[in-house]
C-alpha positions as CSV (number, residue, x, y, z in Angstrom):
1,M,138.3,114.9,54.1
2,S,137.4,111.2,53.1
3,D,134.4,111.0,55.7
4,D,133.0,114.7,55.1
5,P,129.5,114.2,54.0
6,R,129.4,116.8,50.9
7,R,131.9,114.3,49.1
8,Q,129.1,111.7,49.2
9,V,126.5,113.8,47.7
10,P,125.7,113.2,44.1
11,R,126.7,115.6,42.1
12,T,123.7,117.8,40.4
13,D,124.8,117.2,36.7
14,T,125.2,113.3,37.8
15,L,121.7,113.2,38.7
16,L,119.9,115.1,36.3
17,A,121.8,112.5,33.9
18,D,120.2,110.0,34.9
19,P,117.6,107.9,32.3
20,R,115.1,107.9,34.8
21,L,115.6,111.5,35.7
22,A,116.4,112.9,32.4
23,A,112.9,111.8,31.1
24,A,110.9,112.9,34.0
25,G,112.9,116.4,33.1
26,E,111.3,116.1,29.6
27,R,108.0,115.4,31.0
28,L,107.9,118.2,33.5
29,G,110.6,120.5,33.0
30,R,114.4,120.8,33.5
31,S,114.2,123.0,36.5
32,L,111.4,121.5,38.5
33,V,113.4,118.4,38.6
34,K,116.8,120.4,39.6
35,G,114.6,122.1,42.2
36,A,113.8,118.4,43.5
37,V,117.4,117.2,43.2
38,Q,118.5,120.2,45.4
39,R,116.4,119.0,48.4
40,V,117.3,115.6,48.3
41,Q,120.6,116.8,48.1
42,Q,120.0,118.8,51.2
43,R,118.7,115.6,52.9
44,I,121.7,113.6,52.0
45,R,124.2,116.2,53.7
46,D,121.7,116.2,57.0
47,G,122.1,112.5,57.1
48,E,118.5,111.9,56.8
49,L,119.3,109.9,53.3
50,P,122.1,107.4,51.9
51,P,123.4,108.9,48.5
52,G,122.3,105.4,47.1
53,E,118.9,106.2,47.5
54,A,119.3,109.5,45.8
55,V,117.3,109.0,42.7
56,G,114.6,106.9,44.3
57,A,114.0,109.7,46.7
58,V,114.3,112.5,43.8
59,L,111.1,110.6,41.8
60,A,109.5,110.2,45.2
61,V,109.0,113.7,45.3
62,L,108.2,114.8,41.6
63,P,104.6,116.3,41.2
64,G,102.3,113.8,38.5
65,T,102.6,117.0,36.4
66,A,104.3,120.4,35.7
67,G,100.9,122.5,37.6
68,S,101.0,122.5,41.4
69,L,97.1,121.5,41.5
70,Q,96.6,118.4,42.5
71,P,93.8,116.0,42.5
72,V,91.4,115.3,45.4
73,L,89.0,112.8,46.5
74,N,85.8,114.8,47.1
75,A,84.1,113.6,50.5
76,T,82.6,116.7,51.8
77,G,79.3,115.7,50.8
78,V,79.0,119.2,48.8
79,L,78.5,118.4,45.4
80,V,79.8,121.2,43.6
81,H,82.0,122.4,46.3
82,T,83.4,125.5,45.0
83,N,86.9,125.4,47.3
84,L,87.5,121.8,45.2
85,G,87.1,123.7,41.7
86,R,83.0,123.1,42.0
87,A,81.8,120.4,39.1
88,P,84.2,117.5,38.3
89,L,84.2,117.3,34.4
90,S,82.7,114.3,32.5
91,E,85.4,111.8,30.9
92,A,83.4,113.1,27.5
93,A,84.5,116.8,28.8
94,V,88.4,116.2,29.4
95,E,88.5,113.9,26.4
96,A,87.5,117.1,24.3
97,V,89.5,119.4,26.3
98,V,92.5,117.6,25.4
99,A,91.5,117.1,21.6
100,A,91.4,120.7,22.0
101,S,94.3,121.8,23.3
102,G,96.3,121.7,20.1
103,T,95.5,123.5,16.7
104,T,91.7,123.3,16.5
105,D,89.1,124.9,14.3
106,V,87.6,127.3,16.7
107,E,87.2,130.2,14.3
108,L,88.1,128.2,11.2
109,D,84.9,126.8,8.4
110,L,87.3,123.7,7.1
111,A,84.8,123.4,3.9
112,T,85.8,127.1,2.8
113,G,88.8,128.0,4.5
114,R,87.5,131.0,6.0
115,R,86.8,132.3,8.9
116,G,84.2,131.2,10.6
117,P,81.9,131.5,14.1
118,R,83.9,131.2,17.3
119,G,82.5,128.0,19.1
120,E,79.6,127.6,16.7
121,A,79.0,124.3,17.7
122,A,79.1,124.8,21.7
123,I,76.3,127.4,21.0
124,T,74.8,124.9,19.0
125,A,74.3,122.3,21.7
126,L,73.5,125.1,24.6
127,L,70.4,126.1,22.0
128,A,69.2,122.5,21.2
129,A,69.2,121.8,24.9
130,V,67.4,125.3,26.1
131,P,64.8,125.3,22.8
132,A,63.4,128.7,24.3
133,A,66.2,130.5,23.6
134,E,66.6,132.5,20.4
135,A,70.5,133.1,20.8
136,A,73.3,132.6,23.1
137,I,76.8,133.4,24.3
138,V,79.4,132.3,26.6
139,V,81.5,134.1,28.5
140,N,83.7,132.8,31.6
141,N,81.8,133.2,34.4
142,C,78.3,134.3,35.6
143,A,79.5,137.4,37.2
144,A,81.1,138.8,33.9
145,A,78.1,137.5,32.4
146,L,76.2,140.2,34.7
147,A,78.7,142.3,34.3
148,L,78.5,142.5,30.4
149,V,74.5,142.6,30.5
150,A,74.8,145.6,33.1
151,T,77.6,147.5,30.8
152,A,75.6,147.0,27.7
153,L,72.3,148.0,28.5
154,G,72.5,149.7,31.6
155,A,76.4,151.9,31.7
156,G,74.9,155.8,31.6
157,R,71.2,154.3,32.8
158,E,69.3,152.7,35.5
159,L,68.9,149.1,36.3
160,V,66.0,148.6,38.1
161,L,66.2,145.5,41.1
162,A,64.6,144.5,44.3
163,R,66.1,145.3,47.5
164,G,65.8,141.8,48.6
165,E,67.9,140.3,45.5
166,L,71.1,142.7,46.2
167,V,72.7,139.6,47.1
168,E,76.2,138.9,48.3
169,I,78.3,135.9,46.2
170,G,81.2,134.4,47.5
171,D,84.6,135.7,48.6
172,G,82.6,138.8,49.6
173,F,82.0,140.0,46.3
174,R,78.3,141.9,46.3
175,I,75.7,141.9,43.3
176,P,75.3,146.1,44.0
177,E,79.0,146.6,43.9
178,L,79.4,144.5,40.5
179,L,76.6,146.3,38.8
180,A,77.7,150.0,39.8
181,S,81.1,149.4,38.8
182,T,79.6,149.1,35.2
183,G,78.4,152.4,35.2
184,A,74.9,151.6,35.9
185,R,72.5,153.2,38.2
186,L,70.5,150.7,40.5
187,R,67.0,151.9,40.5
188,E,66.5,149.5,44.2
189,V,62.7,148.9,44.8
190,G,60.9,147.2,47.4
191,T,61.6,146.4,50.8
192,T,63.7,143.4,52.0
193,N,61.5,140.9,52.4
194,R,58.5,142.2,50.1
195,V,58.2,143.6,46.6
196,T,55.1,144.0,44.6
197,L,54.5,144.3,40.9
198,A,53.9,148.3,41.3
199,D,56.9,148.6,42.9
200,Y,58.7,147.7,39.7
201,R,56.2,149.8,37.4
202,G,56.7,152.8,39.7
203,A,60.2,152.6,38.6
204,L,59.9,152.6,35.0
205,G,60.8,155.9,33.4
206,P,62.4,156.8,30.2
207,D,66.0,156.0,31.9
208,T,65.5,152.5,32.4
209,G,68.2,150.4,30.4
210,A,66.7,146.8,32.3
211,V,64.9,145.1,35.1
212,L,67.1,142.7,37.1
213,K,65.6,139.6,38.5
214,V,68.6,137.5,40.7
215,H,67.8,134.6,42.0
216,P,69.0,134.7,45.9
217,S,70.6,131.1,45.7
218,N,72.2,130.9,48.8
219,F,69.5,131.7,51.4
220,V,66.2,132.0,52.0
221,V,63.9,134.4,53.4
222,R,60.9,132.8,55.0
223,G,57.5,134.4,56.5
224,F,55.9,137.9,55.8
225,T,57.4,137.8,52.4
226,R,56.4,138.8,48.9
227,A,58.4,138.1,46.0
228,V,57.1,139.3,41.7
229,E,57.7,135.8,39.6
230,V,59.4,136.6,36.1
231,A,56.0,135.7,34.3
232,E,54.3,138.4,36.2
233,L,56.7,140.7,35.7
234,S,57.2,140.0,31.8
235,S,53.3,141.0,31.5
236,A,54.0,144.3,33.1
237,L,56.6,144.9,31.2
238,A,54.9,144.1,27.4
239,G,55.1,146.9,25.2
240,T,57.3,149.4,27.4
241,G,60.6,147.8,25.3
242,V,62.4,147.3,28.9
243,P,64.3,144.2,28.9
244,L,63.7,141.8,31.5
245,V,66.8,139.8,32.8
246,A,66.8,136.7,35.0
247,D,69.8,135.3,36.4
248,V,69.2,132.2,37.7
249,G,72.7,131.1,38.9
250,S,73.0,127.5,39.2
251,G,72.8,126.5,35.9
252,L,69.9,123.5,35.8
253,L,69.2,123.6,32.0
254,R,65.4,122.0,32.6
255,P,63.4,121.2,35.8
256,H,64.7,118.8,38.2
257,P,62.5,116.3,40.3
258,Q,64.8,116.5,43.5
259,L,65.4,120.5,42.9
260,P,61.8,121.6,42.9
261,D,62.3,125.1,43.9
262,E,65.5,125.9,41.8
263,P,64.7,128.0,38.5
264,D,66.3,126.6,35.6
265,L,66.6,128.2,32.2
266,Q,64.3,126.8,30.3
267,T,61.2,128.0,32.6
268,T,62.5,131.1,32.8
269,L,62.8,131.8,29.1
270,A,59.5,130.3,28.4
271,S,57.8,132.2,31.4
272,G,59.1,135.5,29.6
273,A,62.3,136.5,30.7
274,D,64.2,138.6,27.8
275,L,67.6,137.2,28.9
276,V,68.8,134.2,31.4
277,L,72.2,134.2,32.9
278,A,73.4,131.1,34.4
279,S,76.6,129.4,35.6
280,G,78.1,126.2,33.4
281,D,80.2,124.6,36.4
282,K,77.2,124.4,39.1
283,L,74.2,121.9,38.4
284,L,75.0,122.4,34.1
285,G,78.0,119.7,35.5
286,G,80.8,121.4,32.9
287,P,83.5,124.0,33.0
288,Q,83.6,127.2,34.7
289,A,81.4,129.6,32.2
290,G,78.8,132.2,32.3
291,L,75.9,131.3,30.3
292,V,73.6,134.0,28.6
293,L,70.6,132.8,26.3
294,G,67.3,134.6,25.1
295,R,66.0,136.9,22.7
296,A,69.0,137.3,19.8
297,E,68.5,140.8,19.3
298,L,69.7,141.3,22.6
299,V,72.4,138.9,22.3
300,Q,73.9,139.9,19.2
301,R,74.1,143.4,21.5
302,L,76.0,141.7,23.9
303,R,78.0,140.1,21.4
304,R,78.9,143.1,19.3
305,H,79.8,145.2,22.8
306,P,83.5,145.6,23.3
307,L,83.6,144.2,26.7
308,Y,82.5,140.5,25.5
309,R,86.4,140.7,23.8
310,A,87.3,140.6,26.9
311,L,85.2,138.1,28.6
312,R,84.7,135.4,25.9
313,V,86.2,131.8,26.5
314,D,88.9,130.0,24.9
315,K,89.0,126.6,23.0
316,T,89.2,124.4,25.7
317,T,86.2,125.9,27.9
318,L,84.1,125.4,24.6
319,A,85.0,121.8,23.9
320,A,84.3,120.9,27.7
321,L,80.4,123.0,27.7
322,E,79.7,121.4,24.0
323,A,80.5,117.7,25.7
324,T,79.2,118.3,29.1
325,I,75.7,119.4,27.2
326,R,75.7,116.4,24.4
327,G,77.4,113.5,26.0
328,P,77.0,111.2,28.6
329,V,75.2,112.3,32.0
330,P,78.5,114.2,33.8
331,P,79.3,113.3,37.4
332,V,77.2,116.3,39.3
333,Q,73.9,114.6,37.8
334,E,75.0,111.0,38.5
335,M,75.8,112.5,42.0
336,L,72.7,114.5,42.7
337,A,70.6,111.0,41.4
338,A,71.9,108.6,43.1
339,D,69.9,106.2,45.3
340,I,70.3,106.3,49.1
341,G,70.1,102.5,49.0
342,S,73.1,102.6,47.1
343,L,75.1,105.3,48.8
344,R,74.1,102.9,52.3
345,E,75.5,99.8,50.5
346,R,78.6,101.3,49.6
347,A,79.7,102.9,52.9
348,H,79.0,99.3,54.5
349,A,81.4,98.0,52.3
350,L,84.2,100.6,52.6
351,A,83.6,99.7,56.7
352,D,84.0,96.3,56.5
353,R,87.0,96.9,54.8
354,F,88.6,99.0,57.3
355,R,87.1,97.5,60.2
356,A,89.1,94.3,58.4
357,A,92.2,96.2,59.0
358,G,91.9,97.0,62.4
359,L,90.3,100.4,62.1
360,D,87.6,102.2,64.1
361,A,84.9,102.6,61.4
362,A,81.1,102.9,60.9
363,A,78.4,103.5,58.1
364,V,76.4,106.4,59.1
365,D,73.4,108.0,57.4
366,T,74.2,111.9,56.6
367,E,72.9,114.7,54.7
368,A,74.8,116.2,51.7
369,R,73.9,119.2,50.0
370,V,74.1,120.3,46.6
371,G,76.9,123.5,46.9
372,G,78.1,126.0,45.1
373,G,75.2,128.6,46.5
374,G,72.5,126.1,45.0
375,A,69.5,125.1,46.6
376,P,70.4,125.7,50.3
377,E,67.5,124.4,51.9
378,Q,67.1,121.1,50.0
379,P,69.3,118.7,51.8
380,L,70.2,115.2,50.0
381,P,70.0,112.1,52.1
382,S,73.2,110.5,52.0
383,A,75.7,108.0,53.9
384,A,79.4,108.5,55.0
385,V,82.2,106.3,56.3
386,S,82.9,107.4,59.8
387,L,86.6,107.0,61.0
388,P,88.4,108.7,64.2
389,E,88.9,112.1,64.1
390,S,92.6,112.5,63.5
391,F,92.0,110.7,59.4
392,A,90.9,113.9,58.9
393,E,93.9,115.6,58.4
394,A,96.2,112.4,57.7
395,L,93.9,112.1,54.4
396,R,94.8,115.3,53.2
397,R,98.1,114.7,53.5
398,G,97.7,111.5,52.1
399,T,98.1,110.0,48.2
400,P,95.7,110.7,47.0
401,Q,94.7,113.5,48.9
402,V,91.0,113.0,50.2
403,V,89.3,116.2,51.9
404,G,85.8,114.9,54.3
405,Y,84.8,116.8,57.8
406,V,84.8,116.1,61.2
407,E,81.3,116.2,63.0
408,D,81.1,115.4,66.9
409,G,84.6,114.4,67.2
410,R,84.5,111.9,64.1
411,T,85.9,112.3,60.5
412,L,83.1,111.8,58.2
413,L,83.4,110.6,54.4
414,D,80.8,111.5,52.5
415,L,79.9,109.6,49.3
416,R,77.3,111.3,47.7
417,S,79.8,113.4,46.4
418,L,81.9,111.0,45.2
419,L,81.2,108.5,42.6
420,P,80.9,104.6,42.8
421,S,84.4,104.4,40.5
422,A,86.6,106.3,43.6
423,D,85.8,103.7,46.4
424,D,88.7,102.1,45.5
425,A,91.0,105.2,45.6
426,L,89.4,106.3,49.1
427,A,89.7,102.6,50.4
428,A,93.5,102.8,49.0
429,A,94.1,106.3,51.0
430,V,92.6,105.0,54.2
431,L,94.1,101.5,54.5
432,E,97.5,103.4,53.6
433,L,97.0,105.3,56.7
434,A,96.2,102.3,58.6
435,G,99.1,100.1,57.6
436,G,101.6,102.9,58.6
């Protein structure tokens, strides 16, 4: 029958042969484009789309890349947002990743043509940034760094740790369970709120593999409390041969004036820690990585342990880490240093644009957060654009996707977690909804 809608549906091979879709197939893969074609064909069968618009409809639903991850504008006010991939990479780090994505000299000495030390440039950059460290290695995250330390120094032995530092990290993972899984035995000392130097000394014995200090980065205990600082504990361990390992978590290389209570790698090592562990994708502002810095002899023990081979990072991570350390200030550091006056100016300018388009918009003061388990009691003064509550979901589904938050029946788009260069894209996303 000539009016059968199935006869009007363009053939799959005809659509795939269209030059525009053929080019998309070379960029994204034929199977991905074919799937989009089949979905558009069904829309034509259902009468939702004229047959002549098939190619345009396919192009409209094709993603920007062959991967499923979508770029998102982070307007949550949480600078290091775990659900949004933590630290955004700097342009320098992105360029380094692209350069390293092909064949590289990651383990080759080009001068001699022989095998060279893996990621030497990234390690050199890290040691230059933290001069108190004698040596360093990089693994795939901070939990991996802790697992490697516990395995190499504590398997079959005791790890001494204060009860108040037996913390739970993201997604329900708990430090004591992670440590126990390595074969180490935990020797808990002190109480939840108080631990003394005598507690640590009383726990030392021939089976002690290491003493651990874990920074409780995502909570604070106040009131009747007592903790033993790294310098005090280091002095007590002098001459015992027991290494002191400090997990500082957030990845600050050096002290930061806006985060006076957040530990950093340089100060912790200078205070006497033998090894210090941290994340690369938090306040350092780089790729996901676990950093281990400290005494050369201990770092070498970790490097030669069989588990290290399973935890080491790839060439793109090394490239991004080096570029983050050597290159310009990364986005997280820019966000942290943003001036409240500038944030307010941006909020007012955006609100004016939105009101000119007929939207119920206003500039409001807010409090942003570091996120990623860092500085939980350190609010960061910020500014946001306030929109009707319905915008929260619509912006998450828009182009580009924008993630804000709802408070008191309003959608807030916090600007501290966005660089000024993203303001036009944020405005375009909001105005597209207004126009629609």
